[in-house]
N, C-alpha and C positions, 0 to 999 in steps of 0.2 A: 349458413355455413356450408362450405363445399365438403365433398368426401375427403379430399386431400387435406383440408383443414382439420377434419376430425382425426385423420390418421396420424397427424403430427402431435396430437395431445398424448400425454402419458396415460397409460391404461387406467381406467377407472375414474378419470377426471371428468367432471361435468362441464357443460358449456359455461364459460365465464360469463358473469352477468353483473350489472351494476345494482345499486340499491333499489331501483324501480323494477328490477327483474328483466330488463332488456338484455338479450344475449348479443355477444360480439363474435365476429369471425376472427380467425387467426390473423388475417391480413389487417383487420381493423385494430386488433390489439398491438400488432407490430408497429403500426403507424403511431398509436398512442405512445408506446415506449420510445420510439424514435424521436418524437416531439419532446418528450420529457428530458431525454438525455441532451438533445440539441439545445434546449432552452436553458440548461444549467451551466453556470460558469465553472462549476467544480464537478469532478467525477460523481456519478450518482450511484448510491448503494441499491442493492436488490431489495432491501427492506423498504426504502423510499418508494421504489417502483411498485412493490406489492401493495402499498397503502393507496396508490393512486390508479392502478390498473383495475379492471373489473374483477370482482370477487371470484376466486377459483383459478385465476391465471397462474400457470406454472412459469414463473419469471425466468429461471435459468434457461428453459427451453426456448422461450421467446428471444432472449438476448443472444443465445448461441446461433439461432437462426438468422437474426439480424447481422451478427458478426460475419456469417458466411456470405450474406448478400453484399456487404461492404468490403469483403476481403480483396477484391480485384479493383477497387476504386481508388481515387486519389485521397480519399479520407477513409480511414478504417475505424471500426468500432472495436475498442480494445478493453480488456478486463484487467484490473489491478486489485487483487484480493477479491472482495465482493462488490467492487464498484466498477462502473462502466463509463467510458468517455469516448468522444470522437477525437481522433488524432490524425495528423497528416501521415500518409503512407511513408514508411521508413525510406523507401528508395526515391522519394521525391523531396526529401528534406533540403536538398541543395537549392531548390527554387524559392525557398522561404528566406526573405531578407533578414539577416541578423540585426538585432537591435544594436545601435551604436553604443548604447549604454549597457551592454551585456554584462551580467554580473561577473565579478572577478572569479578567477579559477580558485579552487580550493588549494590550500597549501598542502605540502606533503604530509605534515602532521595531521591535518584535518582528514585527509584521505585515509591515513592509517587508522585513525580513531573510528571513522565511519565504517571501514571494513571490519574492524574488530567487533563493533557493536552489531553489525549486520549478521556476522557469522556466529557470534558467541552469545547473543541476547538470550535471556536477560543478563546483563553484566554491570558490575559496579565500576566506579571510577578507579578504585584501587586495583581491581582485576585488569582493567585496561592498561594501567601503568605497569602491572606485573608482566603482561604479555609484551608490551613495547619495550620495557626495560628503561623507560625514562618517565619523568613526571609529565602529566598532561595539564596544560593550563586551562583555566576556566574559560578563557577567550576562545579556545579551540572548540569546546563544547557549545559555547554561545553561538558561534558561527553556524554550526550544524543545526542547532535548534531554530535559529532565525531563518534558515533555509527551509525549515519545516520537515526535515528528514529524520530527526532524532527526537524522541520524547521520553519523559519520565514514565516508567511503567509502574513501579511499586517500591516496596521497601523489603530488604532481605531480613529474615528472622535470625539475625546474628547480632552480637554486641555492637552497639552504635547504630543499628538499624540503617545501614547505608542504602541510599537510593539506587534502584536498578534502572538501567537505560535500555531502550529498544528503538527500532526503526518505526516510522509512521506510515500510514497509507500513502502519503505524498512521496515517500521514498520509492515505493513500488511504482507509482505512477510516473515519476520523473525518469526512472531508469528502465521503464518499459517492461516491468516484471509482473506476471500475474500473481505469483506468490513467492515466498522466500526460498522455496526449494528450487526456483529457477536461477538462483545465483550460480555463477560458474564454479565448477569443481576444479580439482587439482589439474587434470589433464587440459581442461579448457583454458585455465590460467597460463599454463605452460605454452599452449598453442598460440595464445594472444601475445606472448612475450612479456607477460606481467610477472613471471617468475623466472629470473635469470640467475646465472652463476651456479655454484655448486649447492644443490639442495640436499640436506641431511637425509639419509636413507629412511629414517622413521618419521619424516615430515608428513603431516596430514592436514588437509583443509577440513575444518569441522562442518558437519551437516547442520544447516540452520534449522531452528525449531519450525514445526509445521503449523503452529497456531499461536494466537495471542493469549492462550490460557496461562494462568499464573503457575509458576513452578511451586513445588511442594514447600519450599522454604521462602516463599515470596508472598507478601500481602499487598492488596490493592493500595494505591496511593490515595490519600484523602484530601479534602479541602484544607484541613489543618496542616497536613504535610506541605501542601503547595504554599500556604501562607508562610510556613517556617522557611521554605526555600526562597521566599521573596517573589513568587510567581503570581500571587494573588494578594489583593488588599485584604486585611482582616474582615471578617463578616460584619456587615453593617457599614463599612467604610467604602468610599469610592476611590478608584485609582486616579492618579493625575492624568 
């Protein structure tokens, strides 16, 4: 391991090693991490990388160093939540041929519901309808769930135990967000022309939650809950 390799390690961290005790240089670890992300069809979590990289590796440091290396290339290493993936550089997207069977665009209703869930999560269907002022069809939620952008989070500790909804890691990945706080605020939405017309003086864009931790009035969703919602076959039975 070179002096520069040692200097890039967090203070107090020992040389990373595998089960046999063999130590690895920073460059070797970066190559291993690069290969793991490249070989995966889906974004790779830091927990996944920690299990497969030499013991003692400080995964966030390794991945941020790799991201810097790829920052000026045609392919970038990007973070979404705690997951990493290679993506075409944003300024080169025009060279990628669009699939002729590109998925249809979301309806206005679906976009409204997605925005409400993103900014207000955890949120129930009744709360979504209260914000929109109109009833939300199950089909609209189905579209968002089939896209993999919305998920059931838990159940609210209120009468009827309504299901709470939130966005998924795929939502962050698809929209190029590292975390929910990267969602645009009021001024950014105005600048992009997404808020037009006369805006009420007390209008505010809510600050999205910073983590997936459950709210004080929210319980985790269980397998029994999913079965009741028709998302899983009852225990011991196979789905068609």
